[in-house]
C-alpha positions as CSV (number, residue, x, y, z in Angstrom):
1,X,0.0,0.0,0.0
2,X,1.0,3.6,-0.4
3,X,3.6,4.8,2.1
4,X,2.9,7.4,4.7
5,X,5.3,10.2,5.8
6,X,4.7,11.2,9.4
7,X,5.8,14.5,10.9
8,X,8.8,14.3,13.4
9,X,6.9,15.8,16.3
10,X,4.2,13.0,15.9
11,X,6.9,10.3,15.9
12,X,8.4,11.7,19.1
13,X,5.1,11.7,20.8
14,X,4.4,8.1,19.8
15,X,7.8,7.0,21.0
16,X,7.1,8.4,24.4
17,X,3.8,6.5,24.7
18,X,4.7,3.1,23.2
19,X,7.3,0.3,23.6
20,X,8.9,-1.7,20.9
21,X,7.9,-5.1,22.2
22,X,4.6,-4.3,23.8
23,X,2.6,-7.6,23.4
24,X,-0.9,-6.9,24.7
25,X,-1.4,-10.6,25.4
26,X,1.7,-10.9,27.6
27,X,-0.1,-13.2,30.0
28,X,-0.7,-16.0,27.5
29,X,2.0,-18.7,27.1
30,X,1.2,-20.7,23.9
31,X,1.8,-24.4,24.0
32,X,4.1,-26.1,21.6
33,X,2.8,-28.5,19.0
34,X,5.2,-31.2,17.7
35,X,6.3,-31.0,14.1
36,X,8.1,-34.1,12.9
37,X,11.6,-33.4,11.5
38,X,10.8,-35.3,8.3
39,X,7.4,-34.1,7.1
40,X,6.3,-35.0,3.6
41,X,4.2,-32.0,2.8
42,X,1.3,-32.7,0.5
43,X,0.3,-29.9,-1.9
44,X,-2.6,-30.7,-4.2
45,X,-5.0,-28.9,-6.4
46,X,-8.2,-30.0,-4.7
47,X,-11.9,-30.2,-5.7
48,X,-13.6,-26.9,-4.9
49,X,-16.8,-28.8,-4.3
50,X,-15.3,-30.4,-1.2
51,X,-13.1,-27.7,0.4
52,X,-12.9,-24.0,1.0
53,X,-10.1,-23.6,-1.6
54,X,-7.3,-23.2,1.0
55,X,-4.5,-25.7,0.9
56,X,-5.7,-28.5,3.2
57,X,-3.8,-30.3,6.0
58,X,-2.6,-33.9,5.3
59,X,-5.3,-35.2,7.6
60,X,-8.0,-33.5,5.5
61,X,-6.4,-34.7,2.3
62,X,-6.3,-38.3,3.4
63,X,-9.9,-38.3,4.6
64,X,-11.9,-36.2,2.2
65,X,-10.0,-34.9,-0.8
66,X,-9.4,-36.3,-4.2
67,X,-7.5,-34.5,-7.0
68,X,-9.9,-32.7,-9.3
69,X,-7.3,-31.3,-11.7
70,X,-4.3,-33.0,-13.3
71,X,-1.3,-30.8,-12.7
72,X,-0.1,-29.1,-15.9
73,X,3.4,-28.1,-17.0
74,X,4.2,-24.4,-16.4
75,X,4.6,-22.3,-19.5
76,X,8.1,-21.3,-20.5
77,X,7.2,-17.9,-22.1
78,X,4.8,-15.2,-21.3
79,X,1.6,-15.1,-23.4
80,X,0.8,-12.0,-25.5
81,X,-0.9,-9.7,-23.0
82,X,-2.8,-7.9,-25.7
83,X,-5.0,-11.0,-26.0
84,X,-6.1,-10.8,-22.4
85,X,-7.8,-8.2,-20.2
86,X,-8.9,-7.4,-16.7
87,X,-12.7,-7.7,-16.9
88,X,-14.9,-5.8,-14.4
89,X,-16.7,-8.3,-12.2
90,X,-18.3,-6.0,-9.6
91,X,-17.9,-2.3,-8.7
92,X,-19.1,-0.3,-5.8
93,X,-16.9,-1.5,-3.0
94,X,-15.6,1.0,-0.4
95,X,-11.8,0.7,-0.4
96,X,-11.5,-3.0,-1.0
97,X,-8.2,-4.6,0.2
98,X,-8.5,-8.3,-0.3
99,X,-10.6,-11.4,-1.1
100,X,-11.0,-15.1,-0.6
101,X,-13.5,-17.6,-1.9
102,X,-15.6,-20.7,-1.0
103,X,-17.4,-23.2,-3.1
104,X,-20.3,-25.2,-1.7
105,X,-22.9,-25.5,-4.5
106,X,-21.8,-22.2,-6.0
107,X,-18.8,-19.8,-5.9
108,X,-18.9,-17.2,-3.2
109,X,-16.2,-14.5,-3.2
110,X,-15.6,-12.7,0.1
111,X,-14.3,-9.2,-0.4
112,X,-12.7,-7.1,2.4
113,X,-13.5,-3.4,2.7
114,X,-10.9,-1.4,4.7
115,X,-13.5,0.0,7.0
116,X,-14.5,-3.4,8.4
117,X,-17.2,-4.8,6.2
118,X,-16.9,-8.1,4.2
119,X,-19.1,-8.3,1.1
120,X,-20.2,-11.4,-0.8
121,X,-20.1,-11.7,-4.6
122,X,-22.3,-14.4,-6.0
123,X,-23.0,-14.9,-9.7
124,X,-20.9,-11.8,-10.4
125,X,-23.2,-9.6,-8.3
126,X,-22.8,-8.1,-4.9
127,X,-25.3,-9.4,-2.3
128,X,-27.2,-6.7,-0.5
129,X,-26.4,-8.0,3.0
130,X,-22.8,-8.2,4.1
131,X,-21.1,-11.4,5.2
132,X,-19.8,-9.6,8.3
133,X,-19.7,-6.0,9.6
134,X,-17.1,-5.2,12.3
135,X,-16.7,-1.5,11.4
136,X,-17.4,-0.6,15.1
137,X,-14.2,-2.4,16.0
138,X,-12.0,-0.9,13.3
139,X,-9.6,2.0,13.2
140,X,-8.7,3.6,9.8
141,X,-7.1,6.8,10.9
142,X,-4.1,5.9,8.9
143,X,-4.4,4.8,5.3
144,X,-2.7,1.5,6.2
145,X,-5.0,0.6,9.0
146,X,-8.3,-1.2,8.9
147,X,-9.6,-4.7,8.0
148,X,-6.5,-6.0,6.3
149,X,-6.6,-9.8,5.9
150,X,-8.8,-12.9,5.9
151,X,-8.0,-16.7,5.8
152,X,-10.6,-19.4,5.7
153,X,-9.9,-22.4,7.9
154,X,-8.8,-25.3,5.7
155,X,-11.9,-27.1,6.9
156,X,-14.2,-24.1,6.4
157,X,-16.8,-26.1,4.4
158,X,-17.3,-28.2,7.6
159,X,-16.7,-25.9,10.5
160,X,-17.3,-22.4,9.1
161,X,-14.3,-21.0,10.9
162,X,-12.3,-18.1,9.5
163,X,-9.6,-15.6,10.7
164,X,-9.2,-11.9,10.3
165,X,-6.4,-9.4,10.7
166,X,-7.5,-5.9,11.6
167,X,-6.5,-2.7,13.3
168,X,-8.6,-2.2,16.5
169,X,-9.8,1.2,17.9
170,X,-6.3,1.7,19.4
171,X,-4.6,1.1,16.1
172,X,-3.1,-2.3,17.3
173,X,-3.0,-5.5,15.3
174,X,-5.7,-8.1,16.1
175,X,-5.8,-11.6,14.9
176,X,-9.3,-13.1,15.6
177,X,-11.3,-16.2,15.0
178,X,-14.9,-16.0,13.7
179,X,-17.7,-18.4,13.0
180,X,-19.8,-18.3,9.8
181,X,-23.4,-19.3,9.8
182,X,-24.4,-22.6,8.3
183,X,-25.2,-21.2,4.9
184,X,-21.8,-19.4,4.8
185,X,-23.7,-16.2,3.7
186,X,-23.4,-14.5,7.1
187,X,-21.2,-14.5,10.2
188,X,-22.0,-13.2,13.7
189,X,-19.6,-10.4,15.0
190,X,-20.3,-11.8,18.5
191,X,-18.6,-15.1,17.6
192,X,-15.2,-13.3,17.6
193,X,-12.5,-14.9,19.7
194,X,-9.3,-12.8,19.8
195,X,-6.2,-15.0,19.6
196,X,-3.5,-12.5,19.3
197,X,-3.2,-8.7,19.8
198,X,0.0,-6.7,19.2
199,X,0.9,-3.1,19.7
200,X,1.4,-1.0,16.6
201,X,3.5,2.1,17.6
202,X,2.7,3.9,14.3
203,X,-0.2,3.9,11.9
204,X,1.7,2.5,8.9
205,X,3.5,-0.7,8.1
206,X,0.9,-3.0,9.6
207,X,1.3,-5.8,7.0
208,X,-2.0,-7.5,7.3
209,X,-2.0,-10.7,5.2
210,X,-3.2,-14.1,6.6
211,X,-2.8,-17.4,4.8
212,X,-2.7,-21.0,5.6
213,X,0.4,-22.7,4.4
214,X,0.8,-26.2,2.9
215,X,1.8,-27.4,6.4
216,X,-1.7,-26.4,7.7
217,X,-0.3,-23.6,9.9
218,X,-1.4,-20.0,9.8
219,X,1.1,-17.5,8.4
220,X,0.8,-13.9,9.5
221,X,2.8,-11.1,7.9
222,X,3.6,-8.1,10.1
223,X,5.3,-4.9,9.1
224,X,8.2,-3.3,11.0
225,X,5.9,-1.1,13.1
226,X,6.0,2.0,10.9
227,X,7.4,5.4,10.7
228,X,10.3,5.4,8.2
229,X,13.6,3.5,8.1
230,X,12.6,1.2,11.0
231,X,13.9,3.7,13.7
232,X,13.7,1.2,16.6
233,X,15.2,-1.5,14.5
234,X,12.4,-4.0,15.0
235,X,12.7,-6.1,11.8
236,X,16.0,-7.7,13.0
237,X,14.9,-7.9,16.7
238,X,13.7,-11.5,17.5
239,X,12.1,-10.2,20.7
240,X,9.3,-8.4,18.8
241,X,6.8,-9.8,16.3
242,X,7.1,-6.7,14.1
243,X,8.9,-7.0,10.8
244,X,8.3,-10.8,10.8
245,X,6.5,-13.7,9.2
246,X,4.7,-15.5,12.0
247,X,3.7,-19.2,11.9
248,X,1.2,-20.6,14.4
249,X,-1.1,-23.5,14.8
250,X,-4.7,-22.5,15.3
251,X,-6.7,-25.6,14.4
252,X,-8.1,-27.5,17.5
253,X,-6.5,-24.8,19.8
254,X,-8.2,-22.6,22.4
255,X,-6.0,-19.7,21.1
256,X,-2.9,-21.0,19.3
257,X,0.2,-23.1,19.6
258,X,3.8,-22.8,18.5
259,X,5.2,-25.3,15.9
260,X,8.1,-27.0,17.5
261,X,10.5,-26.2,14.6
262,X,9.9,-22.4,14.7
263,X,13.4,-21.0,15.1
264,X,12.9,-19.3,18.5
265,X,10.6,-21.9,20.0
266,X,13.3,-23.0,22.4
267,X,14.4,-19.4,23.3
268,X,16.3,-16.4,22.0
269,X,13.2,-14.7,20.6
270,X,9.5,-14.9,20.2
271,X,8.3,-18.5,19.4
272,X,5.7,-17.3,16.9
273,X,8.4,-16.1,14.5
274,X,9.1,-18.1,11.4
275,X,11.1,-15.5,9.4
276,X,12.4,-12.0,10.0
277,X,13.7,-9.0,8.0
278,X,10.5,-7.7,6.5
279,X,9.6,-4.0,6.1
280,X,5.9,-4.2,5.1
281,X,4.9,-7.5,3.4
282,X,1.9,-6.3,1.3
283,X,0.5,-9.6,0.1
284,X,2.2,-12.9,0.0
285,X,0.9,-16.2,-1.4
286,X,1.7,-19.9,-1.6
287,X,1.8,-21.5,-5.0
288,X,-1.2,-23.9,-4.7
289,X,0.7,-26.5,-6.8
290,X,4.2,-26.4,-5.5
291,X,3.9,-24.8,-2.1
292,X,6.5,-22.1,-2.9
293,X,6.1,-18.9,-1.0
294,X,6.1,-15.5,-2.8
295,X,6.4,-12.3,-0.7
296,X,6.1,-8.7,-1.9
297,X,7.8,-6.4,0.5
298,X,7.2,-2.7,0.2
299,X,10.4,-0.6,0.0
300,X,11.5,2.4,2.0
301,X,11.9,5.0,-0.7
302,X,13.9,3.6,-3.6
303,X,13.4,-0.2,-4.1
304,X,10.4,-2.5,-4.2
305,X,11.1,-6.2,-4.0
306,X,9.7,-9.7,-4.6
307,X,11.0,-12.6,-2.5
308,X,10.8,-16.3,-3.5
309,X,11.1,-19.0,-1.0
310,X,11.0,-22.7,-2.2
311,X,8.6,-25.1,-0.6
312,X,9.8,-26.9,2.6
313,X,12.5,-24.2,3.3
314,X,13.7,-24.4,6.9
315,X,12.3,-21.9,9.3
316,X,14.6,-19.0,10.4
317,X,14.9,-17.1,7.2
318,X,16.0,-13.5,7.0
319,X,14.8,-11.3,4.2
320,X,17.3,-8.5,4.9
321,X,15.4,-5.4,6.0
322,X,16.7,-3.0,7.6
323,X,20.2,-4.0,6.6
324,X,19.1,-3.9,3.0
325,X,16.4,-2.4,0.9
326,X,16.1,-4.9,-1.9
327,X,19.7,-5.8,-2.7
328,X,21.0,-2.4,-1.7
329,X,22.7,-1.5,1.7
330,X,20.4,0.6,4.0
331,X,21.4,0.6,7.6
332,X,24.1,-1.1,9.6
333,X,26.2,-4.2,8.9
334,X,24.6,-7.7,9.0
335,X,26.5,-10.1,11.3
336,X,26.0,-12.9,8.7
337,X,25.6,-11.3,5.2
338,X,25.5,-14.6,3.5
339,X,22.3,-15.6,5.4
340,X,20.3,-12.7,4.0
341,X,17.8,-13.7,1.3
342,X,18.0,-11.5,-1.8
343,X,14.8,-10.8,-3.7
344,X,14.4,-12.5,-7.1
345,X,13.3,-9.1,-8.5
346,X,13.4,-5.5,-7.5
347,X,12.4,-2.3,-9.2
348,X,12.9,1.4,-8.5
349,X,10.5,4.3,-8.2
350,X,10.8,5.6,-11.7
351,X,7.8,5.7,-14.0
352,X,5.4,6.4,-11.1
353,X,6.1,3.3,-9.1
354,X,5.9,3.6,-5.3
355,X,4.5,0.5,-3.5
356,X,4.5,-3.2,-4.6
357,X,1.4,-5.3,-4.4
358,X,2.0,-9.1,-4.3
359,X,-0.1,-11.5,-6.3
360,X,-0.4,-15.2,-7.1
361,X,1.0,-17.9,-9.4
362,X,-1.7,-18.7,-12.0
363,X,-2.9,-22.3,-11.5
364,X,-6.4,-22.1,-13.1
365,X,-7.9,-23.9,-16.1
366,X,-9.4,-21.1,-18.1
367,X,-6.1,-19.6,-19.2
368,X,-3.6,-22.4,-19.7
369,X,-1.2,-20.0,-21.4
370,X,-0.6,-18.4,-18.0
371,X,0.0,-21.6,-16.1
372,X,2.9,-21.1,-13.7
373,X,3.2,-17.3,-14.2
374,X,3.5,-15.2,-11.0
375,X,1.6,-11.9,-11.4
376,X,2.1,-8.8,-9.2
377,X,1.6,-5.1,-9.5
378,X,2.3,-1.6,-8.1
379,X,-0.3,0.4,-6.1
380,X,0.6,3.7,-7.6
381,X,1.2,3.3,-11.3
382,X,-1.2,0.3,-11.8
383,X,1.3,-1.8,-13.7
384,X,1.2,-5.6,-13.6
385,X,4.3,-7.7,-14.1
386,X,4.9,-11.4,-14.6
387,X,7.7,-13.6,-13.3
388,X,8.8,-16.9,-14.7
389,X,11.7,-19.2,-13.7
390,X,14.1,-20.0,-16.5
391,X,15.6,-23.4,-17.2
392,X,18.9,-22.3,-15.7
393,X,17.3,-21.4,-12.4
394,X,17.2,-17.6,-13.1
395,X,14.2,-15.4,-13.4
396,X,12.5,-13.6,-16.3
397,X,10.3,-10.6,-15.7
398,X,8.0,-8.8,-18.1
399,X,5.8,-5.7,-17.8
400,X,2.4,-7.0,-19.0
401,X,-0.5,-4.7,-18.3
402,X,-1.1,-1.0,-17.7
403,X,-4.3,-1.0,-15.6
404,X,-4.5,2.7,-14.7
405,X,-5.9,1.8,-11.2
406,X,-4.4,1.7,-7.7
407,X,-3.9,-2.0,-7.2
408,X,-4.6,-2.7,-3.5
409,X,-4.5,-6.5,-3.8
410,X,-4.8,-9.6,-6.1
411,X,-7.0,-12.6,-5.4
412,X,-7.3,-16.2,-6.3
413,X,-10.5,-18.2,-6.3
414,X,-10.9,-21.9,-5.5
415,X,-10.5,-22.7,-9.2
416,X,-7.1,-20.9,-9.4
417,X,-8.5,-18.0,-11.5
418,X,-6.9,-14.6,-10.8
419,X,-8.5,-11.3,-9.7
420,X,-7.2,-7.8,-9.3
421,X,-8.7,-5.4,-6.7
422,X,-8.6,-1.7,-7.3
423,X,-8.7,0.5,-4.2
424,X,-11.3,2.8,-5.9
425,X,-13.8,0.0,-5.5
426,X,-13.7,-2.5,-8.4
427,X,-13.0,-6.2,-8.6
428,X,-11.5,-7.5,-11.9
429,X,-10.8,-11.0,-13.3
430,X,-8.1,-11.9,-15.8
431,X,-9.8,-13.3,-19.0
432,X,-9.0,-13.8,-22.6
433,X,-10.5,-11.3,-25.1
């Protein structure tokens, strides 16, 4: 999302009132859940008639899931973008920031509005009644606060559980569990169970994404806490959750548990941390076929970056911020430079670029020419790029579309089809002309 520049006197006032590692739920000690050292992660493109569209756990796969789509071979070249377009599906949203989807007997698309309302799209029309309205719990004083992320439980079709990431009235990050009604058209705000709350010292760099990984754990991307240049150096501090990718177990838990192979589970930092060195991860995704993780990290002032992490990478990764902005030195000297992960692509702020928006690897059936292409964009100039891995292990990047809109997010439905969300209120889908 677009960066915010905060006046120095405001920064000083906030510093006097907040602490770097102020965990509001300091009295909760999460249990540890055992993760076998040799885990054969199963990633499968599943039948949307049987699941919520999230990557299921191994238990769910073994009991209920059969492959519905035979995996294809990823393309080796980009298709001609002039033969495709972003088609308007629905307009009229109020500052939409994200989406997810569910298929029971028909496709339902849940769209997040920044102010705290979740809308439902059915048959390419917006239903009059919202799925959920928690606007009375939300703060949007800063342009990067609000209702920021949603993840459906891998067993959503059975239990109706989903998770939200939002900024509460104090501006702090809340991760909460909710219960959808049986028809999955509505959810009761009173069903909320807060599982994690964390202090945000500034109004920007909240991150906000939520996503279940191929291992069945919930991944939470948190920005470095805000201001500019990470002034309290949180991204490299293992004692704070800010500037990190968290990984927790929420299924069958009263609140949550810590996977036993998280890098600081045994001490030396917060057990929830899976990786560090992130400035403001604005949208990450797992390739639904391979399990690879793609993270778009918003830059400080010069460089935007895309990070690629292969499936089954060991916990404890460091994506480099604040030592580096992209591949470029920023602040201080890293103790182990070789351990920092370089992005697979970075771009500067020429041509109107200012803030990267992460997307998805296309794994749908309608557009086989795009199979295996990772698509992402920029919030300010509305460009959409594609990334493909080459035979020699390198990366090829092409500029593909000029949308002319502020791209706040991308989306993927249960069929693997891709969507683009414009902050001015429109949901688009990539289709052939």
